[in-house]
PQR file with spaces between the fields and no chain letter, atoms N, CA, C, O and H, PARSE charges and radii, in Angstrom:
ATOM       1  N    UNK     1     -16.649   62.286  -90.665 -0.4000 1.5000
ATOM       2  CA   UNK     1     -15.753   61.822  -91.603 -0.0000 2.0000
ATOM       3  C    UNK     1     -14.271   61.890  -91.105  0.5500 1.7000
ATOM       4  O    UNK     1     -14.031   62.408  -90.015 -0.5500 1.4000
ATOM       5  N    UNK     2     -13.416   61.448  -91.776 -0.4000 1.5000
ATOM       6  CA   UNK     2     -12.037   61.549  -91.891 -0.0000 2.0000
ATOM       7  C    UNK     2     -11.866   62.545  -92.522  0.5500 1.7000
ATOM       8  O    UNK     2     -12.511   63.455  -93.044 -0.5500 1.4000
ATOM       9  H    UNK     2     -13.611   61.027  -92.662  0.4000 1.0000
ATOM      10  N    UNK     3     -10.327   62.034  -92.308 -0.4000 1.5000
ATOM      11  CA   UNK     3      -9.478   63.734  -92.593 -0.0000 2.0000
ATOM      12  C    UNK     3      -9.065   62.953  -94.291  0.5500 1.7000
ATOM      13  O    UNK     3      -8.677   63.780  -95.116 -0.5500 1.4000
ATOM      14  H    UNK     3      -9.803   61.295  -91.884  0.4000 1.0000
ATOM      15  N    UNK     4      -9.139   61.460  -94.790 -0.4000 1.5000
ATOM      16  CA   UNK     4      -8.793   60.735  -95.792 -0.0000 2.0000
ATOM      17  C    UNK     4     -10.144   60.460  -96.362  0.5500 1.7000
ATOM      18  O    UNK     4     -10.209   59.835  -97.420 -0.5500 1.4000
ATOM      19  H    UNK     4      -9.454   60.788  -94.120  0.4000 1.0000
ATOM      20  N    UNK     5     -11.463   60.955  -95.634 -0.4000 1.5000
ATOM      21  CA   UNK     5     -12.502   60.213  -96.304 -0.0000 2.0000
ATOM      22  C    UNK     5     -12.569   61.674  -97.288  0.5500 1.7000
ATOM      23  O    UNK     5     -12.765   61.655  -98.503 -0.5500 1.4000
ATOM      24  H    UNK     5     -11.411   61.463  -94.774  0.4000 1.0000
ATOM      25  N    UNK     6     -12.349   62.986  -96.415 -0.4000 1.5000
ATOM      26  CA   UNK     6     -12.565   63.480  -98.060 -0.0000 2.0000
ATOM      27  C    UNK     6     -11.445   64.412  -98.448  0.5500 1.7000
ATOM      28  O    UNK     6     -11.749   65.476  -98.988 -0.5500 1.4000
ATOM      29  H    UNK     6     -12.191   63.001  -95.428  0.4000 1.0000
ATOM      30  N    UNK     7     -10.035   64.085  -98.202 -0.4000 1.5000
ATOM      31  CA   UNK     7      -9.807   64.297  -99.527 -0.0000 2.0000
ATOM      32  C    UNK     7      -9.978   63.504 -100.769  0.5500 1.7000
ATOM      33  O    UNK     7      -9.840   63.973 -101.898 -0.5500 1.4000
ATOM      34  H    UNK     7      -9.787   63.221  -97.763  0.4000 1.0000
ATOM      35  N    UNK     8     -10.298   62.223 -100.483 -0.4000 1.5000
ATOM      36  CA   UNK     8     -11.205   61.940 -101.773 -0.0000 2.0000
ATOM      37  C    UNK     8     -12.182   61.907 -102.426  0.5500 1.7000
ATOM      38  O    UNK     8     -12.368   61.412 -103.538 -0.5500 1.4000
ATOM      39  H    UNK     8     -10.410   61.842  -99.566  0.4000 1.0000
ATOM      40  N    UNK     9     -13.402   62.873 -101.207 -0.4000 1.5000
ATOM      41  CA   UNK     9     -14.283   63.633 -102.119 -0.0000 2.0000
ATOM      42  C    UNK     9     -13.858   64.851 -102.701  0.5500 1.7000
ATOM      43  O    UNK     9     -14.234   65.200 -103.820 -0.5500 1.4000
ATOM      44  H    UNK     9     -13.251   63.275 -100.304  0.4000 1.0000
ATOM      45  N    UNK    10     -12.982   65.607 -101.892 -0.4000 1.5000
ATOM      46  CA   UNK    10     -12.929   66.544 -103.130 -0.0000 2.0000
ATOM      47  C    UNK    10     -11.807   66.282 -104.290  0.5500 1.7000
ATOM      48  O    UNK    10     -11.734   67.091 -105.215 -0.5500 1.4000
ATOM      49  H    UNK    10     -12.676   65.323 -100.983  0.4000 1.0000
ATOM      50  N    UNK    11     -10.861   65.062 -104.240 -0.4000 1.5000
ATOM      51  CA   UNK    11     -10.305   64.605 -105.244 -0.0000 2.0000
ATOM      52  C    UNK    11     -11.678   64.416 -107.051  0.5500 1.7000
ATOM      53  O    UNK    11     -11.818   64.800 -108.212 -0.5500 1.4000
ATOM      54  H    UNK    11     -10.920   64.405 -103.489  0.4000 1.0000
ATOM      55  N    UNK    12     -12.307   63.538 -105.955 -0.4000 1.5000
ATOM      56  CA   UNK    12     -13.191   62.895 -107.349 -0.0000 2.0000
ATOM      57  C    UNK    12     -13.823   63.997 -107.376  0.5500 1.7000
ATOM      58  O    UNK    12     -14.689   63.871 -108.241 -0.5500 1.4000
ATOM      59  H    UNK    12     -12.193   63.226 -105.011  0.4000 1.0000
ATOM      60  N    UNK    13     -13.899   65.355 -106.757 -0.4000 1.5000
ATOM      61  CA   UNK    13     -15.013   66.521 -107.397 -0.0000 2.0000
ATOM      62  C    UNK    13     -14.147   67.011 -108.656  0.5500 1.7000
ATOM      63  O    UNK    13     -14.567   67.114 -109.809 -0.5500 1.4000
ATOM      64  H    UNK    13     -13.195   65.457 -106.053  0.4000 1.0000
ATOM      65  N    UNK    14     -13.182   67.219 -108.316 -0.4000 1.5000
ATOM      66  CA   UNK    14     -11.958   68.668 -108.808 -0.0000 2.0000
ATOM      67  C    UNK    14     -11.945   67.149 -110.393  0.5500 1.7000
ATOM      68  O    UNK    14     -12.307   67.600 -111.480 -0.5500 1.4000
ATOM      69  H    UNK    14     -12.840   67.135 -107.380  0.4000 1.0000
ATOM      70  N    UNK    15     -11.600   65.770 -110.382 -0.4000 1.5000
ATOM      71  CA   UNK    15     -12.385   65.407 -111.677 -0.0000 2.0000
ATOM      72  C    UNK    15     -13.549   65.011 -112.265  0.5500 1.7000
ATOM      73  O    UNK    15     -13.714   64.471 -113.359 -0.5500 1.4000
ATOM      74  H    UNK    15     -11.306   65.404 -109.499  0.4000 1.0000
ATOM      75  N    UNK    16     -14.519   65.403 -111.244 -0.4000 1.5000
ATOM      76  CA   UNK    16     -15.338   65.983 -112.234 -0.0000 2.0000
ATOM      77  C    UNK    16     -15.742   67.171 -112.610  0.5500 1.7000
ATOM      78  O    UNK    16     -16.224   67.328 -113.732 -0.5500 1.4000
ATOM      79  H    UNK    16     -14.384   65.841 -110.355  0.4000 1.0000
ATOM      80  N    UNK    17     -15.659   67.808 -112.064 -0.4000 1.5000
ATOM      81  CA   UNK    17     -15.724   69.196 -111.962 -0.0000 2.0000
ATOM      82  C    UNK    17     -15.381   70.180 -114.024  0.5500 1.7000
ATOM      83  O    UNK    17     -15.545   71.386 -114.209 -0.5500 1.4000
ATOM      84  H    UNK    17     -15.267   67.681 -111.152  0.4000 1.0000
ATOM      85  N    UNK    18     -14.881   69.058 -115.250 -0.4000 1.5000
ATOM      86  CA   UNK    18     -14.861   69.507 -116.542 -0.0000 2.0000
ATOM      87  C    UNK    18     -15.714   69.003 -117.238  0.5500 1.7000
ATOM      88  O    UNK    18     -16.264   69.672 -118.113 -0.5500 1.4000
ATOM      89  H    UNK    18     -14.748   68.079 -115.099  0.4000 1.0000
ATOM      90  N    UNK    19     -16.000   67.822 -117.037 -0.4000 1.5000
ATOM      91  CA   UNK    19     -17.546   67.351 -117.550 -0.0000 2.0000
ATOM      92  C    UNK    19     -18.432   68.060 -117.057  0.5500 1.7000
ATOM      93  O    UNK    19     -18.845   68.826 -117.927 -0.5500 1.4000
ATOM      94  H    UNK    19     -15.553   67.279 -116.326  0.4000 1.0000
ATOM      95  N    UNK    20     -19.004   68.220 -115.987 -0.4000 1.5000
ATOM      96  CA   UNK    20     -19.721   68.831 -115.496 -0.0000 2.0000
ATOM      97  C    UNK    20     -20.113   70.519 -115.883  0.5500 1.7000
ATOM      98  O    UNK    20     -21.325   70.730 -115.918 -0.5500 1.4000
ATOM      99  H    UNK    20     -18.668   67.598 -115.280  0.4000 1.0000
ATOM     100  N    UNK    21     -19.386   71.493 -116.118 -0.4000 1.5000
ATOM     101  CA   UNK    21     -18.454   72.328 -116.774 -0.0000 2.0000
ATOM     102  C    UNK    21     -19.344   72.428 -118.852  0.5500 1.7000
ATOM     103  O    UNK    21     -19.943   73.302 -119.479 -0.5500 1.4000
ATOM     104  H    UNK    21     -18.401   71.321 -116.090  0.4000 1.0000
ATOM     105  N    UNK    22     -18.936   71.101 -119.123 -0.4000 1.5000
ATOM     106  CA   UNK    22     -19.367   70.977 -120.918 -0.0000 2.0000
ATOM     107  C    UNK    22     -20.017   70.800 -120.371  0.5500 1.7000
ATOM     108  O    UNK    22     -19.944   71.717 -119.552 -0.5500 1.4000
ATOM     109  H    UNK    22     -18.449   70.391 -118.614  0.4000 1.0000
ATOM     110  N    UNK    23     -21.359   69.760 -119.909 -0.4000 1.5000
ATOM     111  CA   UNK    23     -22.327   69.882 -119.784 -0.0000 2.0000
ATOM     112  C    UNK    23     -23.480   70.710 -119.468  0.5500 1.7000
ATOM     113  O    UNK    23     -24.606   70.567 -119.945 -0.5500 1.4000
ATOM     114  H    UNK    23     -21.419   69.015 -120.574  0.4000 1.0000
ATOM     115  N    UNK    24     -23.055   71.715 -118.503 -0.4000 1.5000
ATOM     116  CA   UNK    24     -23.581   73.028 -117.621 -0.0000 2.0000
ATOM     117  C    UNK    24     -23.804   74.039 -118.752  0.5500 1.7000
ATOM     118  O    UNK    24     -24.629   74.951 -118.790 -0.5500 1.4000
ATOM     119  H    UNK    24     -22.140   71.831 -118.116  0.4000 1.0000
ATOM     120  N    UNK    25     -22.522   73.537 -120.035 -0.4000 1.5000
ATOM     121  CA   UNK    25     -22.567   75.455 -120.576 -0.0000 2.0000
ATOM     122  C    UNK    25     -23.579   75.074 -122.254  0.5500 1.7000
ATOM     123  O    UNK    25     -24.443   75.631 -122.931 -0.5500 1.4000
ATOM     124  H    UNK    25     -21.852   72.795 -120.004  0.4000 1.0000
ATOM     125  N    UNK    26     -22.569   73.461 -122.282 -0.4000 1.5000
ATOM     126  CA   UNK    26     -24.010   73.806 -122.988 -0.0000 2.0000
ATOM     127  C    UNK    26     -25.545   73.500 -122.931  0.5500 1.7000
ATOM     128  O    UNK    26     -26.251   73.606 -123.934 -0.5500 1.4000
ATOM     129  H    UNK    26     -21.867   73.008 -121.731  0.4000 1.0000
ATOM     130  N    UNK    27     -26.014   73.125 -121.740 -0.4000 1.5000
ATOM     131  CA   UNK    27     -27.657   73.462 -121.643 -0.0000 2.0000
ATOM     132  C    UNK    27     -27.644   75.062 -121.232  0.5500 1.7000
ATOM     133  O    UNK    27     -28.712   75.655 -121.390 -0.5500 1.4000
ATOM     134  H    UNK    27     -25.440   73.039 -120.925  0.4000 1.0000
ATOM     135  N    UNK    28     -26.271   75.971 -120.604 -0.4000 1.5000
ATOM     136  CA   UNK    28     -27.288   76.987 -120.807 -0.0000 2.0000
ATOM     137  C    UNK    28     -27.138   78.142 -121.749  0.5500 1.7000
ATOM     138  O    UNK    28     -27.639   79.266 -121.788 -0.5500 1.4000
ATOM     139  H    UNK    28     -25.404   75.490 -120.476  0.4000 1.0000
ATOM     140  N    UNK    29     -26.006   77.279 -122.734 -0.4000 1.5000
ATOM     141  CA   UNK    29     -26.387   77.907 -123.903 -0.0000 2.0000
ATOM     142  C    UNK    29     -27.686   77.991 -124.767  0.5500 1.7000
ATOM     143  O    UNK    29     -27.659   79.115 -125.267 -0.5500 1.4000
ATOM     144  H    UNK    29     -25.599   76.366 -122.702  0.4000 1.0000
ATOM     145  N    UNK    30     -28.870   77.299 -125.202 -0.4000 1.5000
ATOM     146  CA   UNK    30     -30.074   76.956 -125.600 -0.0000 2.0000
ATOM     147  C    UNK    30     -30.739   77.456 -124.370  0.5500 1.7000
ATOM     148  O    UNK    30     -31.798   77.801 -124.894 -0.5500 1.4000
ATOM     149  H    UNK    30     -28.892   76.386 -124.795  0.4000 1.0000
ATOM     150  N    UNK    31     -30.851   77.680 -123.394 -0.4000 1.5000
ATOM     151  CA   UNK    31     -31.627   78.055 -122.047 -0.0000 2.0000
ATOM     152  C    UNK    31     -32.561   78.537 -122.193  0.5500 1.7000
ATOM     153  O    UNK    31     -32.622   78.945 -121.033 -0.5500 1.4000
ATOM     154  H    UNK    31     -29.991   77.400 -122.968  0.4000 1.0000
ATOM     155  N    UNK    32     -33.648   78.983 -122.722 -0.4000 1.5000
ATOM     156  CA   UNK    32     -34.584   80.397 -122.271 -0.0000 2.0000
ATOM     157  C    UNK    32     -35.456   80.272 -121.034  0.5500 1.7000
ATOM     158  O    UNK    32     -35.699   79.184 -120.511 -0.5500 1.4000
ATOM     159  H    UNK    32     -33.599   78.652 -123.664  0.4000 1.0000
ATOM     160  N    UNK    33     -36.022   81.701 -120.488 -0.4000 1.5000
ATOM     161  CA   UNK    33     -37.348   81.909 -120.344 -0.0000 2.0000
ATOM     162  C    UNK    33     -38.574   81.402 -119.618  0.5500 1.7000
ATOM     163  O    UNK    33     -39.143   81.504 -118.531 -0.5500 1.4000
ATOM     164  H    UNK    33     -35.825   82.585 -120.913  0.4000 1.0000
ATOM     165  N    UNK    34     -38.704   80.671 -121.047 -0.4000 1.5000
ATOM     166  CA   UNK    34     -39.458   79.367 -120.805 -0.0000 2.0000
ATOM     167  C    UNK    34     -38.637   78.437 -120.454  0.5500 1.7000
ATOM     168  O    UNK    34     -39.351   77.788 -119.689 -0.5500 1.4000
ATOM     169  H    UNK    34     -38.241   80.588 -121.930  0.4000 1.0000
ATOM     170  N    UNK    35     -37.589   77.892 -120.477 -0.4000 1.5000
ATOM     171  CA   UNK    35     -37.353   76.795 -120.524 -0.0000 2.0000
ATOM     172  C    UNK    35     -37.302   76.771 -119.076  0.5500 1.7000
ATOM     173  O    UNK    35     -37.523   75.653 -118.610 -0.5500 1.4000
ATOM     174  H    UNK    35     -37.009   78.419 -121.097  0.4000 1.0000
ATOM     175  N    UNK    36     -36.954   78.165 -117.796 -0.4000 1.5000
ATOM     176  CA   UNK    36     -36.800   78.730 -116.901 -0.0000 2.0000
ATOM     177  C    UNK    36     -37.525   78.201 -116.290  0.5500 1.7000
ATOM     178  O    UNK    36     -37.245   77.302 -115.496 -0.5500 1.4000
ATOM     179  H    UNK    36     -36.775   79.073 -118.175  0.4000 1.0000
ATOM     180  N    UNK    37     -39.002   78.789 -116.601 -0.4000 1.5000
ATOM     181  CA   UNK    37     -40.299   78.891 -116.022 -0.0000 2.0000
ATOM     182  C    UNK    37     -41.096   77.221 -116.570  0.5500 1.7000
ATOM     183  O    UNK    37     -42.144   76.800 -116.080 -0.5500 1.4000
ATOM     184  H    UNK    37     -39.229   79.520 -117.245  0.4000 1.0000
ATOM     185  N    UNK    38     -40.415   76.609 -117.493 -0.4000 1.5000
ATOM     186  CA   UNK    38     -41.129   74.778 -117.528 -0.0000 2.0000
ATOM     187  C    UNK    38     -40.497   74.478 -116.304  0.5500 1.7000
ATOM     188  O    UNK    38     -41.193   74.061 -115.379 -0.5500 1.4000
ATOM     189  H    UNK    38     -39.564   76.951 -117.891  0.4000 1.0000
ATOM     190  N    UNK    39     -39.559   74.593 -116.191 -0.4000 1.5000
ATOM     191  CA   UNK    39     -38.214   73.810 -114.705 -0.0000 2.0000
ATOM     192  C    UNK    39     -39.008   74.038 -113.229  0.5500 1.7000
ATOM     193  O    UNK    39     -39.410   73.247 -112.376 -0.5500 1.4000
ATOM     194  H    UNK    39     -38.993   74.932 -116.943  0.4000 1.0000
ATOM     195  N    UNK    40     -39.034   75.414 -113.342 -0.4000 1.5000
ATOM     196  CA   UNK    40     -40.213   75.472 -111.558 -0.0000 2.0000
ATOM     197  C    UNK    40     -40.831   74.837 -111.984  0.5500 1.7000
ATOM     198  O    UNK    40     -41.124   73.718 -111.563 -0.5500 1.4000
ATOM     199  H    UNK    40     -38.708   76.057 -114.036  0.4000 1.0000
ATOM     200  N    UNK    41     -41.232   75.386 -112.995 -0.4000 1.5000
ATOM     201  CA   UNK    41     -43.093   74.926 -113.018 -0.0000 2.0000
ATOM     202  C    UNK    41     -42.927   73.709 -112.207  0.5500 1.7000
ATOM     203  O    UNK    41     -43.176   73.723 -111.001 -0.5500 1.4000
ATOM     204  H    UNK    41     -40.994   76.295 -113.337  0.4000 1.0000
ATOM     205  N    UNK    42     -42.434   72.443 -112.945 -0.4000 1.5000
ATOM     206  CA   UNK    42     -42.391   71.589 -112.795 -0.0000 2.0000
ATOM     207  C    UNK    42     -41.262   70.842 -111.146  0.5500 1.7000
ATOM     208  O    UNK    42     -40.831   69.693 -111.248 -0.5500 1.4000
ATOM     209  H    UNK    42     -42.232   72.431 -113.924  0.4000 1.0000
ATOM     210  N    UNK    43     -41.102   71.281 -110.448 -0.4000 1.5000
ATOM     211  CA   UNK    43     -39.901   71.517 -109.280 -0.0000 2.0000
ATOM     212  C    UNK    43     -41.136   71.385 -108.596  0.5500 1.7000
ATOM     213  O    UNK    43     -41.502   70.280 -108.198 -0.5500 1.4000
ATOM     214  H    UNK    43     -41.452   72.214 -110.365  0.4000 1.0000
ATOM     215  N    UNK    44     -41.952   72.620 -108.386 -0.4000 1.5000
ATOM     216  CA   UNK    44     -43.051   73.210 -107.684 -0.0000 2.0000
ATOM     217  C    UNK    44     -44.345   71.866 -107.330  0.5500 1.7000
ATOM     218  O    UNK    44     -44.641   71.199 -106.339 -0.5500 1.4000
ATOM     219  H    UNK    44     -41.655   73.518 -108.710  0.4000 1.0000
ATOM     220  N    UNK    45     -44.805   71.961 -108.645 -0.4000 1.5000
ATOM     221  CA   UNK    45     -44.925   70.366 -108.616 -0.0000 2.0000
ATOM     222  C    UNK    45     -44.861   69.561 -108.178  0.5500 1.7000
ATOM     223  O    UNK    45     -45.881   69.162 -107.615 -0.5500 1.4000
ATOM     224  H    UNK    45     -44.565   72.504 -109.450  0.4000 1.0000
ATOM     225  N    UNK    46     -43.548   68.680 -108.108 -0.4000 1.5000
ATOM     226  CA   UNK    46     -43.027   67.441 -107.247 -0.0000 2.0000
ATOM     227  C    UNK    46     -43.180   67.467 -106.243  0.5500 1.7000
ATOM     228  O    UNK    46     -43.529   66.469 -105.613 -0.5500 1.4000
ATOM     229  H    UNK    46     -42.720   69.004 -108.565  0.4000 1.0000
ATOM     230  N    UNK    47     -42.957   68.734 -105.661 -0.4000 1.5000
ATOM     231  CA   UNK    47     -42.532   69.483 -104.447 -0.0000 2.0000
ATOM     232  C    UNK    47     -43.798   69.261 -103.122  0.5500 1.7000
ATOM     233  O    UNK    47     -43.759   68.841 -101.966 -0.5500 1.4000
ATOM     234  H    UNK    47     -42.673   69.545 -106.173  0.4000 1.0000
ATOM     235  N    UNK    48     -45.456   70.091 -104.530 -0.4000 1.5000
ATOM     236  CA   UNK    48     -46.643   69.228 -103.970 -0.0000 2.0000
ATOM     237  C    UNK    48     -46.860   68.212 -103.762  0.5500 1.7000
ATOM     238  O    UNK    48     -47.505   67.929 -102.752 -0.5500 1.4000
ATOM     239  H    UNK    48     -45.488   70.432 -105.469  0.4000 1.0000
ATOM     240  N    UNK    49     -46.403   67.226 -104.649 -0.4000 1.5000
ATOM     241  CA   UNK    49     -47.116   66.119 -104.722 -0.0000 2.0000
ATOM     242  C    UNK    49     -46.455   65.519 -103.872  0.5500 1.7000
ATOM     243  O    UNK    49     -47.283   64.890 -103.213 -0.5500 1.4000
ATOM     244  H    UNK    49     -45.880   67.456 -105.469  0.4000 1.0000
ATOM     245  N    UNK    50     -45.173   65.273 -103.371 -0.4000 1.5000
ATOM     246  CA   UNK    50     -44.139   64.573 -102.319 -0.0000 2.0000
ATOM     247  C    UNK    50     -44.746   65.016 -100.715  0.5500 1.7000
ATOM     248  O    UNK    50     -44.683   64.288  -99.725 -0.5500 1.4000
ATOM     249  H    UNK    50     -44.500   65.784 -103.906  0.4000 1.0000
ATOM     250  N    UNK    51     -45.439   66.635 -100.776 -0.4000 1.5000
ATOM     251  CA   UNK    51     -45.689   66.862  -99.542 -0.0000 2.0000
ATOM     252  C    UNK    51     -47.318   66.412  -99.006  0.5500 1.7000
ATOM     253  O    UNK    51     -47.785   66.130  -97.902 -0.5500 1.4000
ATOM     254  H    UNK    51     -45.491   67.227 -101.581  0.4000 1.0000
ATOM     255  N    UNK    52     -47.823   66.498 -100.228 -0.4000 1.5000
ATOM     256  CA   UNK    52     -49.375   65.482 -100.609 -0.0000 2.0000
ATOM     257  C    UNK    52     -49.507   64.264 -100.140  0.5500 1.7000
ATOM     258  O    UNK    52     -50.529   63.720  -99.721 -0.5500 1.4000
ATOM     259  H    UNK    52     -47.443   66.728 -101.124  0.4000 1.0000
ATOM     260  N    UNK    53     -48.209   63.766 -100.242 -0.4000 1.5000
ATOM     261  CA   UNK    53     -48.171   61.972 -100.613 -0.0000 2.0000
ATOM     262  C    UNK    53     -47.557   62.107  -98.897  0.5500 1.7000
ATOM     263  O    UNK    53     -48.128   61.485  -98.001 -0.5500 1.4000
ATOM     264  H    UNK    53     -47.379   64.208 -100.583  0.4000 1.0000
ATOM     265  N    UNK    54     -46.575   62.824  -98.670 -0.4000 1.5000
ATOM     266  CA   UNK    54     -46.734   62.897  -96.653 -0.0000 2.0000
ATOM     267  C    UNK    54     -47.636   62.989  -95.911  0.5500 1.7000
ATOM     268  O    UNK    54     -47.868   62.183  -95.010 -0.5500 1.4000
ATOM     269  H    UNK    54     -46.111   63.328  -99.398  0.4000 1.0000
ATOM     270  N    UNK    55     -48.232   63.893  -96.144 -0.4000 1.5000
ATOM     271  CA   UNK    55     -49.169   64.194  -95.267 -0.0000 2.0000
ATOM     272  C    UNK    55     -50.248   62.887  -95.062  0.5500 1.7000
ATOM     273  O    UNK    55     -50.655   62.483  -93.972 -0.5500 1.4000
ATOM     274  H    UNK    55     -48.043   64.547  -96.876  0.4000 1.0000
ATOM     275  N    UNK    56     -50.618   62.308  -96.467 -0.4000 1.5000
ATOM     276  CA   UNK    56     -51.410   61.227  -96.441 -0.0000 2.0000
ATOM     277  C    UNK    56     -50.836   59.738  -96.184  0.5500 1.7000
ATOM     278  O    UNK    56     -51.485   58.726  -95.922 -0.5500 1.4000
ATOM     279  H    UNK    56     -50.287   62.636  -97.352  0.4000 1.0000
ATOM     280  N    UNK    57     -49.241   59.904  -96.354 -0.4000 1.5000
ATOM     281  CA   UNK    57     -48.242   59.071  -95.509 -0.0000 2.0000
ATOM     282  C    UNK    57     -48.842   58.854  -93.852  0.5500 1.7000
ATOM     283  O    UNK    57     -49.533   57.890  -93.521 -0.5500 1.4000
ATOM     284  H    UNK    57     -48.714   60.726  -96.567  0.4000 1.0000
ATOM     285  N    UNK    58     -48.436   59.904  -92.971 -0.4000 1.5000
ATOM     286  CA   UNK    58     -48.286   60.800  -92.056 -0.0000 2.0000
ATOM     287  C    UNK    58     -50.238   60.397  -91.314  0.5500 1.7000
ATOM     288  O    UNK    58     -50.411   59.927  -90.190 -0.5500 1.4000
ATOM     289  H    UNK    58     -47.874   60.686  -93.240  0.4000 1.0000
ATOM     290  N    UNK    59     -51.068   60.643  -92.014 -0.4000 1.5000
ATOM     291  CA   UNK    59     -52.605   60.435  -91.895 -0.0000 2.0000
ATOM     292  C    UNK    59     -53.019   59.169  -91.926  0.5500 1.7000
ATOM     293  O    UNK    59     -54.176   58.988  -91.548 -0.5500 1.4000
ATOM     294  H    UNK    59     -50.927   61.025  -92.927  0.4000 1.0000
ATOM     295  N    UNK    60     -52.179   57.903  -92.393 -0.4000 1.5000
ATOM     296  CA   UNK    60     -51.983   56.151  -92.872 -0.0000 2.0000
ATOM     297  C    UNK    60     -52.644   55.861  -91.518  0.5500 1.7000
ATOM     298  O    UNK    60     -53.698   55.452  -91.030 -0.5500 1.4000
ATOM     299  H    UNK    60     -51.239   58.050  -92.700  0.4000 1.0000
ATOM     300  N    UNK    61     -51.069   56.435  -91.094 -0.4000 1.5000
ATOM     301  CA   UNK    61     -50.528   55.679  -89.695 -0.0000 2.0000
ATOM     302  C    UNK    61     -50.750   56.381  -88.280  0.5500 1.7000
ATOM     303  O    UNK    61     -50.588   55.930  -87.146 -0.5500 1.4000
ATOM     304  H    UNK    61     -50.213   56.767  -91.490  0.4000 1.0000
ATOM     305  N    UNK    62     -51.097   57.401  -88.638 -0.4000 1.5000
ATOM     306  CA   UNK    62     -52.560   57.969  -87.048 -0.0000 2.0000
ATOM     307  C    UNK    62     -51.503   58.346  -86.856  0.5500 1.7000
ATOM     308  O    UNK    62     -50.683   57.748  -86.159 -0.5500 1.4000
ATOM     309  H    UNK    62     -51.229   57.768  -89.559  0.4000 1.0000
ATOM     310  N    UNK    63     -51.243   59.786  -87.635 -0.4000 1.5000
ATOM     311  CA   UNK    63     -50.216   60.978  -86.967 -0.0000 2.0000
ATOM     312  C    UNK    63     -51.203   61.881  -87.008  0.5500 1.7000
ATOM     313  O    UNK    63     -52.256   61.673  -87.610 -0.5500 1.4000
ATOM     314  H    UNK    63     -51.909   60.273  -88.201  0.4000 1.0000
ATOM     315  N    UNK    64     -50.828   63.409  -86.100 -0.4000 1.5000
ATOM     316  CA   UNK    64     -52.041   64.488  -86.925 -0.0000 2.0000
ATOM     317  C    UNK    64     -51.326   65.298  -87.579  0.5500 1.7000
ATOM     318  O    UNK    64     -50.122   65.433  -87.795 -0.5500 1.4000
ATOM     319  H    UNK    64     -49.973   63.578  -85.611  0.4000 1.0000
ATOM     320  N    UNK    65     -52.836   66.134  -88.035 -0.4000 1.5000
ATOM     321  CA   UNK    65     -52.544   66.661  -89.931 -0.0000 2.0000
ATOM     322  C    UNK    65     -53.206   67.658  -89.553  0.5500 1.7000
ATOM     323  O    UNK    65     -54.416   67.432  -89.521 -0.5500 1.4000
ATOM     324  H    UNK    65     -53.814   66.025  -87.860  0.4000 1.0000
ATOM     325  N    UNK    66     -52.596   69.706  -88.947 -0.4000 1.5000
ATOM     326  CA   UNK    66     -52.592   70.715  -88.100 -0.0000 2.0000
ATOM     327  C    UNK    66     -53.147   70.984  -90.234  0.5500 1.7000
ATOM     328  O    UNK    66     -52.402   71.140  -91.202 -0.5500 1.4000
ATOM     329  H    UNK    66     -51.613   69.890  -88.972  0.4000 1.0000
ATOM     330  N    UNK    67     -55.160   70.902  -90.148 -0.4000 1.5000
ATOM     331  CA   UNK    67     -55.127   71.677  -90.826 -0.0000 2.0000
ATOM     332  C    UNK    67     -55.025   73.570  -91.339  0.5500 1.7000
ATOM     333  O    UNK    67     -55.149   74.472  -90.511 -0.5500 1.4000
ATOM     334  H    UNK    67     -55.766   70.776  -89.362  0.4000 1.0000
ATOM     335  N    UNK    68     -54.799   73.789  -92.719 -0.4000 1.5000
ATOM     336  CA   UNK    68     -54.036   75.334  -92.299 -0.0000 2.0000
ATOM     337  C    UNK    68     -55.380   76.346  -92.413  0.5500 1.7000
ATOM     338  O    UNK    68     -55.266   77.551  -92.187 -0.5500 1.4000
ATOM     339  H    UNK    68     -54.697   73.056  -93.392  0.4000 1.0000
């Protein structure tokens, strides 16, 4: 990346930080352990689904699948 591009990215990040901080604070204020567990469960399920789809696509293309 060029120096100008890095400066542009840094400038845009600085401009975006106040709204991100406000949204993050408002979310964190009402966040409970139940929300955390639910969010982590959803992330885990999405990762498992993505991995399974990747395996199916790889098998459909004739790739080797190592059983665990």
